[in-house]
N, C-alpha and C positions, 0 to 999 in steps of 0.2 A: 205623808204626816207624821205616822208613828215612829220614825227617825227623828224627826224635827222635834215633837214631843219628849222623847228619849233624852236627845242633847240637852233641850233645857231643863228636865228633870235632873238629871245628873247634874249640871251646874250647880242648882239651886241647893240639892244635897250636900254637893261638895263646900258650898259656902256654909251651909249650917254646921256641918263638922269643923270647919274652922272656927267659927264663931262660938260653938260648944267649948272648942279646945283654948279658943280664948279668954274665955270666961273664967275657964280652971285655972289659968296660968298668968291672970291680969296683974300688972304690979303697975309703979307710977311711970315707970317708961312707956306704957301702952297708949296713952293718950297722945303724945307729941308723936309717937309712930303710926298712930291712924292719921293724924294730921298729914305727916310726909307722907303716907301711902296716899291719900287722896291728892295733894300737890303733884304726887308722881305720874297718878293716872290724867291728870287734868294737862298735865306738858306732854303727856304722851299723845293725848287727843288732840291738842294743838299741834305737834310735829308731823302727826299723820296726816291731818286735814291740811296744812299747808302743801305737805308733798304731793298730795293726792290732787288739790286744786289745780295746782300746775304742771302736775306729769301731763305730757301731751299724748293724747290720744294717738292711736295708728292710724295713716292715711289709707283712704282707699278701701275703708269699710262700710263706707256710707254711713257714716254717725252723723254727718252734718246734714245728711236730709233729714234724719228723725229730730236733732237737736233743732233746727228750725223749723221744723214741720207747722203749716202756720193752719191745717184744717183740724178737725176734732181728734183729739188724742184717744178718744173710746172707740173711732171708728174702725171698721175690719180692715181698710187701707193702711191705717198707722200701725195697728196693732201687728199685721204679718211682716210690716216693713222694718219693725222694730225687733221682731223673732228673727229676721233674716239677718240681722246686723249682729243682735247678742250672738248668735251662733257662730260667728265668724271671732270673738276675743275668747281670750282667757278669763278665768275668771277674776285674776287681777284688774284686766284692762275695764272689765264690767263695772268693779268697784271705783275705778278712776272716773269713768264716764258718768256714772252715778252722781260724783261730787259735783260734776259741772254741771248737769240738770238740775241739780238743788239750787242753784243760784237765780238763775230766771224764775222758777217755780219751787219757793221755798217751802210753802204750804203744802205742798205734796208729801215732804218727809214725814209731817206729823199724822198722814192720814194711813200711811204703811203697819203693816202688822208688824209685831213684835220681833217674829222671826226674819222678816224682811230685814229691819233696822240692825238687830243685833247677832243673827244666824251666822254670816260669815267671821264676825269677830271672835266669836265662842270657837266655832269650828278651829280657826288658824291658831288662836292664842290663846282666849281666855279660858276655856276648857282643860287644855293641857297645864295651864299654870296653875289653874285651881287643883288640880289633882297632884301635881308636883308638889304643892303648898301642904296639901294633905299627909303624903307623903313624908316629907322632911318634918313637918309637925308631930306625926305619930311615930315613924320610924326614929326620927334623928332627935326626938324630943326638944324640937327648936323652944326656945324660952318666947314669953310672953308679946317681948316687943316686935319678935320678927314674923309670928303670926298677925299681930294687929297690922304691920306694915303691909305685908303681903295680903290679907283679906281687902284691905281699902284700896290698895291698887289692881287687885283682880277682879273687885267689884265694880269700880270707877270705870276700868279700859272695858271689861266685859258689856257694860250697859252704857257706855258712852255715846253710842247713836242714837239709843230710846232718849237719854237727856238731850240729846241734839234735837232729836225729834219733837219731845215736848215742848222746845221754844218755839216751836210751829203750831203749838195747838192752843186753841182757846174755847173752853178752860184747860188748862192742865191738871192733870190727875192730882188729887188730894195729897198724897203723897211727895209728889215734887213740889208742889207749892208750898209746904210744910220746911222741906230743905232750902227752899228759897227764902223764906223767912228766918233761915236759921243761918244764910249766908253760905252752904253748904253746895247749891247750886248756881247759876247765874240766871239771871232775868232776861227776857226777850228782849227788854230796852238794850242792855249792855250786848247781845250779840247781834242787834240790828248794826251796831259799830261796825261790824266786820262785812256785811252786806251792803253797807256804803260804798267803802271802797275795795273789799277784796285784798287787801294789802295790810290788814291789822287784826289782832284780837281773834285769831284762828281757835283757839281753845274753847271748848265747848261744855266743859261741866261746870267746874265753878269759878273758871276765867281766873284762879290766883297767878297761873303762870304765864298770861297773857306780856306782861312787862318783859320777859326771858324770850318767849316766841318771837314777840315783834323785834327784838334787837337780831336774832336768828335771821330773820325774815329781810329785814333793812341789809345785814351782812351778806347775804345770800345774793339780795338785788343789786347792792354795789358791784358782786363780782359777775353780775350779768347770768345768773345761774337761773334766774325765774323771769321767763319769757312772758309775757301776756298771753303770746300767741298759744299757749298751753292751758288757757283757762277755757276754752271753747272748740271743738273739732273743728278741723281746718278742712275743706273742700279739698 
């Protein structure tokens, strides 16, 4: 628990440092840079979502048994079965499996803790990127526009799964609702287009990049690289 709180605290402090430096070096280029960084974070959310949705689960690990489990998912039997299956997976394989379980049970994501939603992203990418941005801004005297782009990218990428989870919460937190009204986060209705087909609109932040991600999906699909068998564990 202390480890998790420390990671979250360091990430928050790092973002505050970047914001402070951004304010001190703000110029007219910072606003377009902020929007570009927010777009890049949305694009990253879409490409990662696409890749993990269709990445096949490893066979022979019992994942189909828990994916299609028909009893109570709070029962001792299910929890023991799930724990045994997860113990046989790498961290990446667990994340890919979680993306698949999200489709038949989308509201479960909104009930998960903040750490469960964003912890892996922080450890793997967002926290190192945030600290690197601090170093570049302080030691390298980066211009305001670069700090703006990096801050928006790191924030949007680091919180992407939280924003995704908020699409499956009713009501969503007030800050999220405010950002939706400003067009900086997408609405549940817009995200539902993804769940209706699982073949479009993979971005989960603001959705600005979905036209590009949809083209990437169609190009990969046309080349036979995205098989529907990857959407669920196979027996």
